RODO-2510 file (C-alpha; in nm, 4 decimals, decimal comma):
residues 564
     n   res          X          Y          Z
     1     x    -3,4512    -2,6102     3,6199
     2     x    -3,6237    -2,4580     3,3008
     3     x    -3,7127    -2,1321     3,2975
     4     x    -4,0913    -2,2619     3,1974
     5     x    -4,1237    -2,3992     3,5414
     6     x    -4,3227    -2,2287     3,8120
     7     x    -4,0668    -2,2389     4,0667
     8     x    -3,8155    -2,0755     3,8105
     9     x    -3,6087    -1,7850     3,8957
    10     x    -3,8352    -1,4484     3,9146
    11     x    -3,7480    -1,1023     3,8203
    12     x    -3,5030    -1,0506     4,0881
    13     x    -3,2913    -1,3350     3,9678
    14     x    -2,9344    -1,2807     3,8073
    15     x    -2,9349    -1,2948     3,4283
    16     x    -2,9201    -1,0600     3,1326
    17     x    -3,3094    -1,0798     3,1006
    18     x    -3,4097    -1,0758     3,4637
    19     x    -3,5620    -0,7768     3,6104
    20     x    -3,5062    -0,6519     3,9782
    21     x    -3,8366    -0,5302     4,0823
    22     x    -3,8352    -0,1596     4,2279
    23     x    -3,5236    -0,0753     4,0334
    24     x    -3,5171     0,2717     3,8291
    25     x    -3,6424     0,2301     3,4777
    26     x    -3,4452     0,4311     3,2207
    27     x    -3,6181     0,3805     2,8711
    28     x    -3,4586     0,7096     2,7200
    29     x    -3,4126     0,6167     2,3671
    30     x    -3,5676     0,2756     2,3678
    31     x    -3,8941     0,1229     2,3851
    32     x    -4,0650     0,0347     2,7167
    33     x    -4,0117    -0,3646     2,7632
    34     x    -4,1856    -0,6624     2,9529
    35     x    -3,8639    -0,6615     3,1909
    36     x    -3,9108    -0,2578     3,2725
    37     x    -4,2798    -0,3058     3,3416
    38     x    -4,1880    -0,5804     3,5859
    39     x    -3,9579    -0,3533     3,7449
    40     x    -4,1777    -0,0704     3,8408
    41     x    -4,2979    -0,0409     4,2033
    42     x    -4,6382    -0,0616     4,0933
    43     x    -4,6083    -0,4260     3,9792
    44     x    -4,3075    -0,5107     4,1695
    45     x    -4,5555    -0,4992     4,4859
    46     x    -4,7050    -0,8016     4,3372
    47     x    -4,4447    -0,9847     4,3588
    48     x    -4,4099    -1,0980     3,9891
    49     x    -4,2605    -1,4402     3,8884
    50     x    -4,1616    -1,5450     3,5721
    51     x    -4,2680    -1,8580     3,4572
    52     x    -4,2149    -1,9046     3,0811
    53     x    -4,0513    -1,6736     2,8578
    54     x    -3,7528    -1,5591     3,0628
    55     x    -3,5488    -1,5233     2,7708
    56     x    -3,8180    -1,2888     2,5849
    57     x    -3,8365    -1,0426     2,8778
    58     x    -3,7136    -0,7717     2,5937
    59     x    -4,0270    -0,7570     2,4014
    60     x    -4,1145    -0,4007     2,3906
    61     x    -4,4678    -0,3005     2,5489
    62     x    -4,6669    -0,0746     2,3190
    63     x    -4,9856    -0,0548     2,5809
    64     x    -5,1296    -0,2313     2,8822
    65     x    -5,4686    -0,4311     2,8527
    66     x    -5,6958    -0,5449     3,1520
    67     x    -5,9316    -0,8381     3,0326
    68     x    -6,1466    -1,0768     3,1938
    69     x    -6,2497    -1,2101     2,8689
    70     x    -6,2004    -1,5450     2,7023
    71     x    -6,1359    -1,3811     2,3863
    72     x    -5,9332    -1,0682     2,4432
    73     x    -5,7289    -1,1013     2,1325
    74     x    -6,0015    -0,9419     1,9319
    75     x    -5,9642    -0,6278     2,1626
    76     x    -5,5863    -0,6212     2,0922
    77     x    -5,3432    -0,4899     1,8082
    78     x    -5,0212    -0,6524     1,9407
    79     x    -4,7551    -0,5526     2,2042
    80     x    -5,0140    -0,5247     2,4971
    81     x    -4,9098    -0,6347     2,8200
    82     x    -5,2412    -0,8339     2,8942
    83     x    -5,3468    -0,8324     3,2892
    84     x    -5,5774    -1,0585     3,4142
    85     x    -5,6727    -1,2153     3,7053
    86     x    -5,7499    -1,5831     3,5832
    87     x    -6,1080    -1,5600     3,6288
    88     x    -6,2497    -1,6304     3,2673
    89     x    -5,9852    -1,8792     3,1951
    90     x    -6,1231    -2,1974     3,0125
    91     x    -6,1021    -2,5304     3,2436
    92     x    -6,0326    -2,7542     2,9558
    93     x    -5,6760    -2,7478     2,8387
    94     x    -5,7972    -2,7203     2,4680
    95     x    -5,9854    -2,3769     2,5476
    96     x    -5,6300    -2,3041     2,6921
    97     x    -5,4365    -2,3658     2,4387
    98     x    -5,6699    -2,1478     2,2174
    99     x    -5,6610    -1,8845     2,4759
   100     x    -5,2713    -1,8458     2,4408
   101     x    -5,2903    -1,9003     2,0849
   102     x    -5,4856    -1,6288     2,0195
   103     x    -5,2918    -1,4112     2,2391
   104     x    -4,9717    -1,5202     2,0391
   105     x    -5,0749    -1,4885     1,7171
   106     x    -5,2105    -1,1266     1,7785
   107     x    -4,8196    -1,0477     1,9350
   108     x    -4,9106    -0,9862     2,2807
   109     x    -4,5782    -0,8858     2,4724
   110     x    -4,6850    -1,0945     2,7780
   111     x    -4,9476    -1,2574     2,9995
   112     x    -4,9868    -1,1659     3,3446
   113     x    -5,1955    -1,3644     3,5744
   114     x    -5,2689    -1,2766     3,9549
   115     x    -5,2971    -1,5450     4,1671
   116     x    -5,4961    -1,4308     4,4303
   117     x    -5,8681    -1,5119     4,3712
   118     x    -5,9296    -1,8504     4,1128
   119     x    -5,5836    -1,9614     4,1322
   120     x    -5,3122    -1,9811     4,3796
   121     x    -5,0588    -2,1560     4,1152
   122     x    -5,0518    -2,1253     3,7368
   123     x    -5,2712    -2,4307     3,5801
   124     x    -5,0216    -2,6572     3,4069
   125     x    -5,2336    -2,6178     3,0763
   126     x    -5,1404    -2,2382     3,0814
   127     x    -4,7777    -2,3113     3,1469
   128     x    -4,7215    -2,5606     2,8563
   129     x    -4,9134    -2,3776     2,6250
   130     x    -4,7216    -2,0421     2,6912
   131     x    -4,4265    -2,2422     2,6710
   132     x    -4,5203    -2,3775     2,3384
   133     x    -4,5928    -2,0587     2,1880
   134     x    -4,2740    -1,8498     2,3741
   135     x    -4,5588    -1,6296     2,5332
   136     x    -4,3817    -1,4643     2,8324
   137     x    -4,6091    -1,5469     3,1579
   138     x    -4,5988    -1,3925     3,4931
   139     x    -4,7774    -1,4650     3,8020
   140     x    -4,8231    -1,2477     4,0883
   141     x    -4,8493    -1,3731     4,4370
   142     x    -5,0250    -1,0421     4,5953
   143     x    -5,3157    -0,8051     4,4624
   144     x    -5,2323    -0,5633     4,2378
   145     x    -5,4248    -0,2542     4,1230
   146     x    -5,4583    -0,3240     3,7615
   147     x    -5,5917     0,0326     3,6959
   148     x    -5,2946     0,1892     3,8604
   149     x    -5,0542    -0,0279     3,6800
   150     x    -5,2288     0,0893     3,3540
   151     x    -5,1936     0,4587     3,4573
   152     x    -4,7755     0,4351     3,5403
   153     x    -4,7454     0,2362     3,2417
   154     x    -4,9105     0,4452     3,0027
   155     x    -4,7407     0,7626     3,1150
   156     x    -4,3999     0,5812     3,0720
   157     x    -4,5294     0,4927     2,7107
   158     x    -4,6421     0,8355     2,6569
   159     x    -4,3501     1,0001     2,7793
   160     x    -4,1409     0,8086     2,5767
   161     x    -4,3066     0,8790     2,2963
   162     x    -4,2577     1,2562     2,3282
   163     x    -3,9291     1,2188     2,4116
   164     x    -3,8827     0,9913     2,0692
   165     x    -4,0354     1,2634     1,8844
   166     x    -3,8064     1,5567     2,0182
   167     x    -3,4830     1,2939     1,9723
   168     x    -3,6291     1,2846     1,6215
   169     x    -3,6859     1,6094     1,5557
   170     x    -3,3028     1,6634     1,6666
   171     x    -3,1903     1,4215     1,4541
   172     x    -3,3921     1,5944     1,1237
   173     x    -3,1949     1,9193     1,2578
   174     x    -2,8810     1,7685     1,2570
   175     x    -2,8906     1,6004     0,9377
   176     x    -3,0318     1,9208     0,7708
   177     x    -2,7858     2,1260     0,9030
   178     x    -2,4907     1,8696     0,7482
   179     x    -2,6585     1,8745     0,4046
   180     x    -2,7038     2,2883     0,3993
   181     x    -2,3293     2,2979     0,4763
   182     x    -2,2308     2,0554     0,1847
   183     x    -2,0933     1,8090     0,4493
   184     x    -1,9035     1,5104     0,2762
   185     x    -1,9352     1,1264     0,3420
   186     x    -1,7321     1,1410     0,6821
   187     x    -1,8737     1,3776     0,8136
   188     x    -2,2285     1,2249     0,7181
   189     x    -2,1169     0,8601     0,8801
   190     x    -1,9201     1,0293     1,1688
   191     x    -2,2399     1,1941     1,2682
   192     x    -2,4577     0,8739     1,2221
   193     x    -2,2156     0,6599     1,4820
   194     x    -2,2315     0,9577     1,7396
   195     x    -2,5987     0,9832     1,7299
   196     x    -2,7254     0,6025     1,7288
   197     x    -2,4147     0,4438     1,9171
   198     x    -2,3663     0,2170     1,6502
   199     x    -2,0957     0,1596     1,4066
   200     x    -2,1539     0,2633     1,0819
   201     x    -2,0427     0,1874     0,7568
   202     x    -2,0428     0,3100     0,3759
   203     x    -2,0089     0,0691     0,0994
   204     x    -2,0756     0,0757    -0,3101
   205     x    -2,1871    -0,1824    -0,4961
   206     x    -1,8981    -0,3812    -0,5446
   207     x    -1,8802    -0,4262    -0,1323
   208     x    -1,5892    -0,1961    -0,0505
   209     x    -1,6253     0,0053     0,2569
   210     x    -1,5191     0,3674     0,1676
   211     x    -1,5993     0,4969     0,5012
   212     x    -1,6373     0,3293     0,8401
   213     x    -1,6830     0,5163     1,1651
   214     x    -1,6644     0,2642     1,4707
   215     x    -1,8352     0,3378     1,7724
   216     x    -1,7325     0,1414     2,0809
   217     x    -1,5675    -0,0995     1,8806
   218     x    -1,2565    -0,1007     1,6421
   219     x    -1,2309    -0,0701     1,2571
   220     x    -1,0833    -0,4661     1,2643
   221     x    -1,3676    -0,6019     1,4381
   222     x    -1,5743    -0,4075     1,1733
   223     x    -1,4231    -0,4315     0,8819
   224     x    -1,2762    -0,7962     0,9346
   225     x    -1,3653    -1,0003     0,5927
   226     x    -1,6166    -0,7059     0,5089
   227     x    -1,6806    -0,8096     0,1532
   228     x    -1,7649    -1,1727     0,2622
   229     x    -1,9823    -1,0751     0,5073
   230     x    -2,1582    -0,7961     0,3196
   231     x    -2,2364    -1,0177     0,0309
   232     x    -2,4258    -1,2191     0,2989
   233     x    -2,6542    -0,9523     0,3429
   234     x    -2,9067    -0,9295     0,0930
   235     x    -2,9681    -0,5494    -0,0506
   236     x    -3,3034    -0,4302     0,0225
   237     x    -3,4923    -0,0797    -0,1531
   238     x    -3,5632     0,0254     0,1979
   239     x    -3,4469     0,0221     0,5547
   240     x    -3,4554    -0,3129     0,7180
   241     x    -3,2778    -0,5621     0,8958
   242     x    -3,0847    -0,8038     0,6837
   243     x    -2,8256    -1,0823     0,7079
   244     x    -2,7287    -1,3253     0,9242
   245     x    -2,5340    -1,0557     1,1431
   246     x    -2,8686    -0,8510     1,1760
   247     x    -2,7191    -0,5333     0,9779
   248     x    -2,9512    -0,2588     0,9820
   249     x    -2,9185    -0,1381     0,5786
   250     x    -3,0531     0,1634     0,3820
   251     x    -2,9840     0,2384    -0,0110
   252     x    -2,7840     0,5224    -0,1418
   253     x    -2,8567     0,6218    -0,4574
   254     x    -2,7125     0,8481    -0,7290
   255     x    -2,9221     1,0030    -1,0210
   256     x    -3,2123     0,7643    -0,9599
   257     x    -2,9899     0,4793    -0,9602
   258     x    -2,8836     0,2433    -0,6526
   259     x    -2,4821     0,3591    -0,5799
   260     x    -2,4504     0,1410    -0,2579
   261     x    -2,6044     0,0920     0,0747
   262     x    -2,5131     0,2341     0,4443
   263     x    -2,4819    -0,0389     0,7155
   264     x    -2,5564    -0,0065     1,0793
   265     x    -2,4018    -0,2912     1,2613
   266     x    -2,5306    -0,4239     1,5879
   267     x    -2,3500    -0,4135     1,9020
   268     x    -2,2271    -0,8088     1,8185
   269     x    -2,3302    -1,0583     1,6030
   270     x    -2,6243    -1,3208     1,7137
   271     x    -2,9587    -1,4363     1,6399
   272     x    -3,2391    -1,1821     1,5127
   273     x    -3,4268    -1,0139     1,8314
   274     x    -3,8006    -1,0050     1,8817
   275     x    -3,8430    -0,6564     1,7280
   276     x    -3,8898    -0,5798     1,3591
   277     x    -3,5605    -0,3951     1,3670
   278     x    -3,3976    -0,5766     1,6005
   279     x    -3,1733    -0,3860     1,8541
   280     x    -3,2098    -0,0806     1,6669
   281     x    -3,4511     0,1485     1,8226
   282     x    -3,7001     0,4004     1,6366
   283     x    -3,4323     0,6652     1,6648
   284     x    -3,1416     0,4207     1,5325
   285     x    -3,3655     0,3707     1,2316
   286     x    -3,4601     0,7354     1,1818
   287     x    -3,0820     0,8161     1,1965
   288     x    -2,9978     0,5503     0,9238
   289     x    -3,2772     0,6707     0,7009
   290     x    -3,1552     1,0237     0,7012
   291     x    -2,8154     0,8967     0,6908
   292     x    -2,9037     0,7408     0,3294
   293     x    -3,0670     1,0851     0,2466
   294     x    -2,7709     1,3290     0,3636
   295     x    -2,5773     1,0832     0,1208
   296     x    -2,7863     1,0613    -0,1644
   297     x    -2,7686     1,4227    -0,1794
   298     x    -2,4002     1,4730    -0,0516
   299     x    -2,3490     1,2150    -0,3802
   300     x    -2,5211     1,4597    -0,6040
   301     x    -2,2990     1,7607    -0,4974
   302     x    -1,9412     1,6400    -0,4506
   303     x    -1,7966     1,5835    -0,8020
   304     x    -1,5030     1,3778    -0,6304
   305     x    -1,6029     1,0152    -0,6605
   306     x    -1,6059     0,9002    -0,3087
   307     x    -1,3967     0,5966    -0,3771
   308     x    -1,1478     0,8667    -0,4605
   309     x    -1,2039     0,9999    -0,1415
   310     x    -1,1630     0,6749     0,0459
   311     x    -0,8133     0,5944    -0,1527
   312     x    -0,6997     0,9378    -0,0312
   313     x    -0,7721     0,9260     0,3125
   314     x    -0,6463     0,5619     0,3920
   315     x    -0,3398     0,6707     0,2026
   316     x    -0,2720     0,9704     0,4013
   317     x    -0,3601     0,7722     0,7214
   318     x    -0,0461     0,5338     0,6199
   319     x     0,1774     0,7989     0,5611
   320     x     0,0991     0,9416     0,8700
   321     x     0,0604     0,6655     1,0784
   322     x    -0,2659     0,7747     1,2046
   323     x    -0,4105     0,4303     1,2147
   324     x    -0,5372     0,2930     1,5653
   325     x    -0,3402    -0,0157     1,5329
   326     x    -0,1836    -0,2287     1,2319
   327     x    -0,4826    -0,4540     1,2432
   328     x    -0,7153    -0,1553     1,1988
   329     x    -0,4968    -0,0232     0,9123
   330     x    -0,4918    -0,4014     0,7478
   331     x    -0,8896    -0,4364     0,7949
   332     x    -0,9794    -0,0578     0,6357
   333     x    -0,7372    -0,1487     0,3165
   334     x    -0,8778    -0,5351     0,2965
   335     x    -1,2159    -0,3655     0,2891
   336     x    -1,1396    -0,1383    -0,0008
   337     x    -1,0377    -0,4040    -0,1952
   338     x    -0,6918    -0,4318    -0,1456
   339     x    -0,5071    -0,7942    -0,1060
   340     x    -0,3235    -0,7595     0,2012
   341     x    -0,2419    -1,1358     0,3079
   342     x     0,0259    -1,2660     0,1334
   343     x     0,1449    -0,9771    -0,0373
   344     x     0,4347    -0,7197    -0,0859
   345     x     0,3746    -0,3667    -0,1170
   346     x     0,5881    -0,0671    -0,2877
   347     x     0,5294     0,2987    -0,1999
   348     x     0,5272     0,5454    -0,5191
   349     x     0,4996     0,8974    -0,5233
   350     x     0,4127     1,1071    -0,8368
   351     x     0,4899     1,4770    -0,8527
   352     x     0,3199     1,6576    -1,1188
   353     x     0,3936     1,9721    -1,2492
   354     x     0,0696     2,1848    -1,2193
   355     x    -0,1913     2,1555    -0,9882
   356     x    -0,4437     2,1635    -1,2471
   357     x    -0,3207     1,7934    -1,3774
   358     x    -0,3445     1,6053    -1,0451
   359     x    -0,6805     1,5144    -1,0708
   360     x    -0,6670     1,3984    -1,4254
   361     x    -0,3528     1,1700    -1,3501
   362     x    -0,5102     1,0439    -1,0574
   363     x    -0,7983     0,8942    -1,2552
   364     x    -0,6241     0,7762    -1,5391
   365     x    -0,3250     0,6314    -1,3397
   366     x    -0,6133     0,4330    -1,1372
   367     x    -0,7638     0,3368    -1,4425
   368     x    -0,4707     0,2116    -1,6104
   369     x    -0,3470     0,0130    -1,3376
   370     x    -0,7167    -0,1702    -1,3152
   371     x    -0,6435    -0,2372    -1,7018
   372     x    -0,3027    -0,4347    -1,6250
   373     x    -0,4903    -0,5955    -1,3601
   374     x    -0,2384    -0,4417    -1,0794
   375     x    -0,3956    -0,4089    -0,7296
   376     x    -0,3272    -0,0481    -0,6138
   377     x    -0,4261     0,2324    -0,4088
   378     x    -0,3735     0,5731    -0,5949
   379     x    -0,5117     0,8995    -0,4059
   380     x    -0,4188     1,2931    -0,3669
   381     x    -0,1449     1,3679    -0,0830
   382     x    -0,0827     1,6984    -0,1743
   383     x    -0,1861     1,9851    -0,4162
   384     x     0,0702     1,8266    -0,6659
   385     x     0,1585     1,4914    -0,5164
   386     x    -0,0182     1,1417    -0,6032
   387     x     0,0637     0,8684    -0,3638
   388     x    -0,0022     0,5224    -0,4796
   389     x     0,0345     0,1973    -0,2954
   390     x     0,1220    -0,1321    -0,5189
   391     x     0,0103    -0,4685    -0,3378
   392     x     0,2049    -0,7464    -0,5103
   393     x     0,2179    -1,0929    -0,5255
   394     x     0,4995    -1,2467    -0,3822
   395     x     0,6760    -1,3858    -0,6724
   396     x     0,5844    -1,0732    -0,8805
   397     x     0,8920    -0,8434    -0,9638
   398     x     0,7783    -0,4690    -0,8933
   399     x     1,0476    -0,2733    -1,1047
   400     x     0,8317    -0,3714    -1,4126
   401     x     0,5263    -0,2323    -1,2729
   402     x     0,6787     0,0756    -1,1496
   403     x     0,8509     0,1319    -1,5207
   404     x     0,5048     0,1009    -1,6859
   405     x     0,3325     0,3240    -1,4154
   406     x     0,5928     0,5801    -1,4644
   407     x     0,6035     0,5933    -1,8429
   408     x     0,2228     0,6402    -1,8004
   409     x     0,2506     0,9161    -1,5943
   410     x     0,5137     1,0676    -1,8071
   411     x     0,2894     1,0322    -2,0998
   412     x    -0,0128     1,1598    -1,9064
   413     x     0,1732     1,4838    -1,7507
   414     x     0,5059     1,5627    -1,9171
   415     x     0,7355     1,6748    -1,6254
   416     x     0,6009     1,4192    -1,3670
   417     x     0,8683     1,3121    -1,1468
   418     x     0,8041     0,9533    -1,0078
   419     x     0,9946     0,8544    -0,6729
   420     x     0,9679     0,5060    -0,4895
   421     x     1,0456     0,3620    -0,1926
   422     x     1,2030    -0,0160    -0,0891
   423     x     0,9600    -0,2847    -0,0989
   424     x     0,7643    -0,3622     0,2011
   425     x     0,6855    -0,7083     0,3538
   426     x     0,3562    -0,5872     0,5366
   427     x     0,1616    -0,2898     0,5955
   428     x     0,3240    -0,1813     0,8920
   429     x     0,6374    -0,1355     0,6880
   430     x     0,4488     0,0800     0,4310
   431     x     0,4939     0,4383     0,6304
   432     x     0,9060     0,3155     0,5784
   433     x     0,8296     0,3053     0,2282
   434     x     0,6770     0,6302     0,1673
   435     x     0,9131     0,8010     0,3906
   436     x     1,1652     0,6799     0,1620
   437     x     0,9592     0,7536    -0,1657
   438     x     0,9482     1,1138     0,0258
   439     x     1,3268     1,1473     0,0765
   440     x     1,4109     1,0646    -0,3072
   441     x     1,1536     1,3446    -0,4089
   442     x     1,2861     1,5702    -0,2127
   443     x     1,6235     1,5201    -0,3483
   444     x     1,5042     1,5416    -0,6602
   445     x     1,5726     1,8775    -0,8650
   446     x     1,3409     2,0109    -1,1241
   447     x     1,4363     1,8918    -1,4587
   448     x     1,6301     1,6213    -1,3011
   449     x     1,7851     1,3663    -1,5645
   450     x     1,6684     1,0052    -1,5275
   451     x     1,8640     0,7363    -1,4927
   452     x     1,9785     0,5547    -1,8204
   453     x     1,7907     0,2341    -1,7509
   454     x     1,4346     0,3622    -1,5940
   455     x     1,2274     0,6374    -1,5611
   456     x     1,1800     0,6313    -1,2393
   457     x     1,3857     0,7559    -0,9290
   458     x     1,5157     0,5534    -0,6216
   459     x     1,6999     0,5614    -0,3113
   460     x     2,0225     0,4507    -0,4819
   461     x     1,9994     0,7494    -0,7179
   462     x     2,0781     0,9785    -0,4484
   463     x     2,4100     1,0983    -0,4522
   464     x     2,6236     1,4168    -0,2933
   465     x     2,4323     1,7017    -0,4872
   466     x     2,0689     1,5114    -0,4588
   467     x     2,1643     1,4720    -0,0860
   468     x     2,2486     1,8449    -0,0660
   469     x     1,9280     1,9867    -0,2632
   470     x     1,7175     1,7608     0,0184
   471     x     1,9086     1,9573     0,2982
   472     x     1,9218     2,2875     0,1253
   473     x     1,6647     2,4485     0,3444
   474     x     1,8798     2,3557     0,6553
   475     x     2,0309     2,6483     0,7731
   476     x     2,3721     2,4396     0,8785
   477     x     2,4004     2,3551     0,5142
   478     x     2,3477     2,7237     0,4297
   479     x     2,5908     2,8513     0,6843
   480     x     2,8746     2,6097     0,5518
   481     x     2,8678     2,6878     0,2027
   482     x     2,8946     3,0543     0,3121
   483     x     3,1811     3,0163     0,5569
   484     x     3,3725     2,8404     0,2621
   485     x     3,3254     3,0184    -0,0281
   486     x     3,1772     3,3313     0,1010
   487     x     3,4563     3,5447     0,0736
   488     x     3,5291     3,4410    -0,2708
   489     x     3,2139     3,5181    -0,3918
   490     x     3,2253     3,8374    -0,2216
   491     x     3,5651     3,8871    -0,4305
   492     x     3,4140     3,8426    -0,7623
   493     x     3,1081     4,0269    -0,7092
   494     x     3,3247     4,3600    -0,5840
   495     x     3,6018     4,3248    -0,8626
   496     x     3,3721     4,1570    -1,1688
   497     x     3,5813     3,8346    -1,1696
   498     x     3,4882     3,4937    -1,1964
   499     x     3,7204     3,2971    -0,9563
   500     x     3,4449     3,0484    -0,8569
   501     x     3,4509     2,8670    -1,2228
   502     x     3,8217     2,7831    -1,2250
   503     x     3,7688     2,6410    -0,8701
   504     x     3,4952     2,4303    -1,0046
   505     x     3,6895     2,2999    -1,3077
   506     x     4,0013     2,2598    -1,0560
   507     x     3,7697     2,0247    -0,8086
   508     x     3,5960     1,8768    -1,0844
   509     x     3,9406     1,7690    -1,2128
   510     x     4,0315     1,6130    -0,8872
   511     x     4,3291     1,8638    -0,8503
   512     x     4,4626     1,8256    -1,2032
   513     x     4,5471     2,1317    -1,3238
   514     x     4,5947     2,0500    -1,6948
   515     x     4,2719     1,8999    -1,7212
   516     x     4,1565     2,2086    -1,5233
   517     x     4,2788     2,4174    -1,7644
   518     x     4,1680     2,2282    -2,0618
   519     x     3,8281     2,2451    -1,9302
   520     x     3,8150     2,6478    -1,8834
   521     x     3,9561     2,7146    -2,2141
   522     x     4,2665     2,8589    -2,0374
   523     x     4,6488     2,8291    -2,0384
   524     x     4,8059     2,6522    -1,7399
   525     x     4,9786     2,9450    -1,6343
   526     x     4,6867     3,1567    -1,5988
   527     x     4,5002     2,8484    -1,4455
   528     x     4,8150     2,8711    -1,1786
   529     x     4,7389     3,2462    -1,1022
   530     x     4,3770     3,2313    -1,0401
   531     x     4,4564     2,9158    -0,8226
   532     x     4,6879     3,1164    -0,6151
   533     x     4,4551     3,4072    -0,5947
   534     x     4,1958     3,1765    -0,4540
   535     x     4,4094     3,0266    -0,1814
   536     x     4,4969     3,3809    -0,0678
   537     x     4,1322     3,4954    -0,0730
   538     x     4,0194     3,1570     0,1102
   539     x     4,3378     3,1170     0,3426
   540     x     4,3476     2,7580     0,2015
   541     x     4,5791     2,5061     0,0644
   542     x     4,4349     2,3653    -0,2483
   543     x     4,6832     2,1032    -0,2661
   544     x     4,5202     1,9485     0,0181
   545     x     4,2640     1,6536    -0,0288
   546     x     4,0623     1,7252     0,2810
   547     x     4,0397     2,0646     0,1934
   548     x     3,9638     2,0213    -0,1894
   549     x     3,6947     1,7661    -0,0768
   550     x     3,5704     2,0475     0,1554
   551     x     3,5386     2,3094    -0,1015
   552     x     3,4097     2,0626    -0,3757
   553     x     3,1195     2,0315    -0,0643
   554     x     3,0559     2,3493    -0,0169
   555     x     3,0507     2,4748    -0,4156
   556     x     2,8051     2,1715    -0,4637
   557     x     2,5841     2,3349    -0,1792
   558     x     2,6196     2,6460    -0,3189
   559     x     2,4891     2,5349    -0,6686
   560     x     2,1952     2,3691    -0,5398
   561     x     2,1058     2,6876    -0,3326
   562     x     2,0810     2,8883    -0,6036
   563     x     1,8537     2,6342    -0,7706
   564     x     1,5000     2,7787    -0,8190
***
């Protein structure tokens, strides 16, 4: 049965738009609606029944108007709940249609008619006219004091307006404080999401989502297919609802030119609601306007481009695995413009010698990759360390891309060390690739010679010396080197000798005394004497292959421990 029929479910019926007579009305943070008014005890006592427009009870009520005129619309401004006994209603259907048309044209919230005096059921012409114009029609089966209704509703409305003013003042104070302390875009967007209860996204002119703060949702839900959805949402030069999903958007400027926009997302995509700002109340509109203003000011006071900041944040989240889920990570990265579908990834670290060079290297490497058409994220991970994530096509070899990147880094900042992890087949494996690149970087000494065929370091380059260098801060390595060679080093220090050098030559020669003598420029007899002295001091047998290996490891560890 249609909700336009006089016997349709009334406000006590189940359904998202049905109201419950006599329930506690809570309108904090939003306008009073038709459903709220029908639920007030003063009106619920009349046994209200929704005849038409059950799905439109979310219309805001700006005021209540009692009328017994045949042309009440001339006294209305829109948003009024019209109360009438039905006494002035025209007899002829054409007059009824004109009466309803005038109410609908002016934007009346609903028409409430009392079925006590003139009518005991709503006239068919009235029901049909309200149904055609989408005007909610509500009947009252019992006598209601209309004056008392207006007093109660107007008290609610005025109370709401005062509360809105207080909440608006708190919004202004919060964003003023953010601006005064120089808050960045992440802080501003986070505050907007917390105050509004909506997901808020900051994007630039090329529809890359730089900051996303989900509210009651996931980044995956908010950012999936972001660029496509964003391009379907037309830009605007003021705060407004736009696009098929009903986003509330506001422009963000930089030096009097449009830089991007901030978008507040509705709880779920759907048709545009009746109010001018859809599901967004006045407070949400105020929050977004102040967000756009605070971001415009922050854009002037923060010298680092926000694209760089966004890349840094996402890379750090990937390295430290701080994403809520792999799907969230993929949505965030794709929303920044990096291809994730049918792609392979390579994690790279570039360590520059001086902190002053990192910003320049970050910017220039990013530009060089763009010129080459290489899809990548580039961002600062530490004061002297850049992280780079390459996104490559399945058939694209990664070695030439990394080689070009490494050569470019060395040309820009001589002394830069580039380390790479292994290939990652998908985003969840990127953290492992970054860990590998980190281990390669940790195992690379200052001034480490480059491999003969490339200008970057990878896992296959890590031998014994580089492994021990990476572990040099481990006290077990330090203890081992001291236990094996400490007595010999102490002997050299006390007697002014240098027995470590002939030991090194002997171990490097794999126990060949002749080769060791030649390496040290000594006679064989002198080498024999010194090796016997070493055996005596260390209480070892240099003819033992195992003991020579142990001493070789200890000597290598001692070397790396002495590296400054």
